C-alpha positions as CSV (number, residue, x, y, z in Angstrom):
1,M,-10.5,1.5,35.5
2,Q,-8.4,3.5,33.0
3,E,-7.6,0.3,31.0
4,K,-11.4,-0.6,30.9
5,N,-12.2,3.0,29.6
6,E,-9.5,2.7,26.9
7,E,-10.9,-0.7,25.9
8,D,-14.5,0.7,25.7
9,H,-13.1,3.6,23.7
10,Q,-11.5,1.3,21.2
11,Q,-14.6,-0.8,20.9
12,V,-16.6,2.4,20.1
13,L,-13.9,3.5,17.7
14,N,-14.3,0.3,15.7
15,K,-18.1,0.5,15.7
16,I,-17.8,3.9,14.1
17,Y,-14.8,3.4,11.9
18,E,-13.6,0.9,9.3
19,V,-9.8,0.7,9.2
20,G,-8.3,-0.9,6.0
21,I,-4.7,-1.4,4.9
22,D,-3.2,-2.4,1.6
23,E,0.2,-2.5,-0.1
24,V,1.5,-1.7,-3.6
25,G,4.7,-2.8,-5.3
26,K,5.2,-6.1,-3.6
27,G,5.7,-7.8,-6.9
28,A,7.8,-5.1,-8.6
29,V,11.5,-5.6,-9.5
30,F,12.5,-2.0,-8.9
31,G,11.9,0.5,-6.1
32,P,10.3,0.3,-2.7
33,V,7.1,-1.3,-1.5
34,F,4.4,1.2,-0.3
35,S,1.5,0.7,2.2
36,A,-1.4,2.9,3.2
37,V,-4.0,2.6,5.9
38,I,-7.3,4.5,5.8
39,V,-9.9,5.2,8.5
40,L,-13.4,5.8,7.4
41,T,-16.9,6.2,8.9
42,E,-19.7,4.2,7.3
43,K,-21.2,7.5,6.0
44,N,-18.0,8.5,4.2
45,E,-17.5,5.0,2.9
46,L,-20.9,5.4,1.1
47,I,-19.9,8.8,-0.2
48,L,-16.6,7.5,-1.6
49,K,-18.3,4.6,-3.2
50,K,-20.6,7.0,-5.0
51,F,-17.5,8.9,-6.1
52,G,-16.3,5.7,-7.8
53,V,-13.8,4.4,-5.2
54,K,-12.9,0.7,-5.9
55,D,-9.9,-1.5,-6.3
56,S,-7.1,0.8,-7.6
57,K,-6.2,-1.8,-10.4
58,K,-9.6,-1.2,-11.9
59,L,-9.2,2.5,-12.2
60,T,-7.2,4.6,-14.7
61,P,-4.3,6.7,-13.4
62,K,-6.2,9.9,-14.0
63,I,-9.3,8.8,-12.0
64,R,-7.0,7.6,-9.2
65,E,-5.3,11.0,-9.1
66,L,-8.8,12.7,-8.9
67,L,-9.9,10.4,-6.1
68,V,-6.9,11.0,-3.8
69,P,-8.0,14.5,-2.5
70,K,-11.5,13.2,-1.9
71,I,-10.3,10.2,0.0
72,L,-7.9,12.3,2.2
73,L,-10.7,14.8,2.8
74,L,-13.2,12.2,3.9
75,S,-10.9,9.9,5.8
76,S,-10.9,10.3,9.6
77,D,-7.2,9.4,9.6
78,Y,-4.6,7.9,7.3
79,G,-1.0,6.8,7.2
80,I,1.5,6.0,4.4
81,G,4.6,3.8,4.9
82,Q,7.3,2.3,2.7
83,S,10.2,-0.1,2.8
84,S,13.3,0.5,0.8
85,V,15.0,-1.8,-1.7
86,R,17.8,-2.3,0.8
87,E,15.3,-3.5,3.4
88,I,13.6,-5.7,0.8
89,E,17.0,-7.3,0.0
90,K,17.9,-7.7,3.7
91,L,14.6,-8.9,5.1
92,G,12.8,-10.5,2.2
93,I,9.7,-9.1,0.6
94,R,7.1,-10.3,3.1
95,E,8.9,-8.9,6.1
96,A,9.7,-5.7,4.3
97,T,6.0,-5.3,3.3
98,E,4.9,-5.9,6.9
99,L,7.4,-3.2,8.0
100,S,5.9,-0.7,5.5
101,M,2.4,-1.5,6.9
102,I,3.5,-1.0,10.5
103,R,5.1,2.3,9.5
104,A,1.8,3.4,8.0
105,L,-0.1,2.3,11.1
106,K,2.3,4.2,13.4
107,K,1.2,7.4,11.6
108,L,-2.4,7.1,12.8
109,R,-3.3,9.3,15.8
110,E,-4.9,6.3,17.5
111,K,-4.3,2.6,17.3
112,P,-7.3,0.8,15.9
113,S,-8.6,-2.2,17.8
114,E,-9.5,-4.0,14.6
115,L,-7.7,-3.9,11.2
116,I,-8.9,-5.2,7.8
117,V,-5.9,-6.4,5.9
118,D,-6.0,-7.1,2.1
119,G,-4.9,-10.6,1.2
120,P,-4.5,-13.9,2.9
121,L,-1.3,-13.2,4.9
122,L,-1.4,-12.1,8.5
123,L,0.3,-8.9,9.4
124,R,2.5,-10.8,11.9
125,P,4.0,-7.8,13.9
126,W,0.5,-6.4,14.6
127,N,-0.7,-7.3,18.1
128,G,-4.3,-6.1,17.6
129,I,-7.3,-7.9,16.1
130,Q,-7.1,-8.3,12.3
131,K,-9.2,-9.8,9.6
132,N,-7.5,-11.0,6.4
133,I,-9.7,-10.5,3.3
134,V,-8.8,-12.0,0.0
135,S,-9.5,-9.4,-2.8
136,G,-10.4,-7.0,0.1
137,D,-9.9,-4.0,-2.2
138,S,-13.0,-5.2,-4.1
139,K,-15.0,-5.7,-0.9
140,F,-14.2,-2.9,1.5
141,I,-14.1,0.8,0.6
142,A,-11.4,1.4,3.3
143,I,-9.1,-1.1,1.7
144,A,-9.9,0.2,-1.8
145,S,-9.1,3.7,-0.6
146,A,-5.9,2.5,0.9
147,S,-4.9,0.8,-2.3
148,I,-5.5,4.1,-4.3
149,I,-3.5,6.2,-1.8
150,A,-0.6,3.7,-1.8
151,K,-0.7,3.3,-5.6
152,V,-0.7,7.0,-6.4
153,S,2.1,7.7,-3.8
154,R,4.3,5.0,-5.3
155,D,3.5,6.0,-8.9
156,N,4.5,9.6,-8.1
157,L,7.8,8.3,-6.8
158,M,8.3,6.3,-10.0
159,E,7.8,9.4,-12.0
160,R,10.5,11.1,-10.1
161,L,12.9,8.1,-10.4
162,E,12.3,8.0,-14.1
163,K,14.4,11.2,-14.3
164,K,17.1,9.8,-12.0
165,Y,17.3,6.5,-14.0
166,P,16.6,7.4,-17.6
167,G,16.3,4.7,-20.2
168,Y,14.6,2.1,-18.0
169,L,11.0,3.4,-18.7
170,I,10.3,3.4,-15.0
171,F,7.3,5.6,-15.1
172,K,5.8,3.4,-17.9
173,N,6.4,0.0,-16.1
174,K,6.2,1.4,-12.6
175,G,9.1,-0.8,-11.6
176,Y,7.4,-4.1,-12.6
177,G,9.1,-6.8,-14.5
178,T,7.5,-6.3,-17.9
179,S,9.2,-8.0,-20.9
180,E,10.3,-4.5,-22.0
181,H,11.8,-3.7,-18.7
182,L,13.6,-7.0,-18.4
183,S,15.1,-6.6,-21.9
184,I,16.4,-3.2,-20.9
185,I,18.0,-4.6,-17.8
186,K,19.8,-7.3,-19.9
187,K,21.0,-4.5,-22.1
188,N,21.9,-1.8,-19.6
189,G,22.5,-3.7,-16.4
190,L,20.9,-3.2,-13.0
191,T,20.6,0.1,-11.1
192,R,21.0,0.3,-7.3
193,L,17.2,0.4,-6.9
194,H,16.6,-2.9,-8.7
195,R,15.8,-5.8,-6.4
196,K,18.7,-8.0,-7.3
197,S,17.9,-11.0,-5.1
198,F,14.3,-10.9,-6.3
199,L,15.4,-10.9,-10.0
200,K,17.9,-13.7,-9.4
201,K,15.5,-15.9,-7.4
202,S,12.9,-15.6,-10.1
203,N,15.5,-16.4,-12.8
204,L,14.7,-13.1,-14.5
205,I,18.4,-12.2,-14.9
């Protein structure tokens, strides 16, 4: 009977809430990968849409920063997770990204019965129902909100790492392999937070 009640509770939860998850930094050559999961009611989705929440890549850094407190205030729950460069090197980028997502999900107070995942790839370690949505951050406010939270969280870390690794323009390139960033790597060498295997595999160094 208890199992049935829990199942009914989860079904009710997902009728009320939309749970979206997204990652940021998967394609970077420096620093960790971040993920965020956001739980929203339909009512608060509409409010956030009116505030201008959409795919984080289509927003300016200033607008993303302004939206963060609104998203956190209106979300019923949220979680942020990350995987380190060491984990990316050891596990590979897909598995490390999945690990960051699972860490974000574990921070939720309750396990969602259904998860909306941005992109075409299954979150393999997740044993609940999931829907993969290509360009989901343009279609679902919960995913768009997650993309903003993950992006701002990672960008804030990049700003701090800029001071630790001066000369690599980390805050400017956010750890991505821009031509400027790659030319600096060739000149100054790699730091311990550069994804060496990633750079070698892509023939970038």
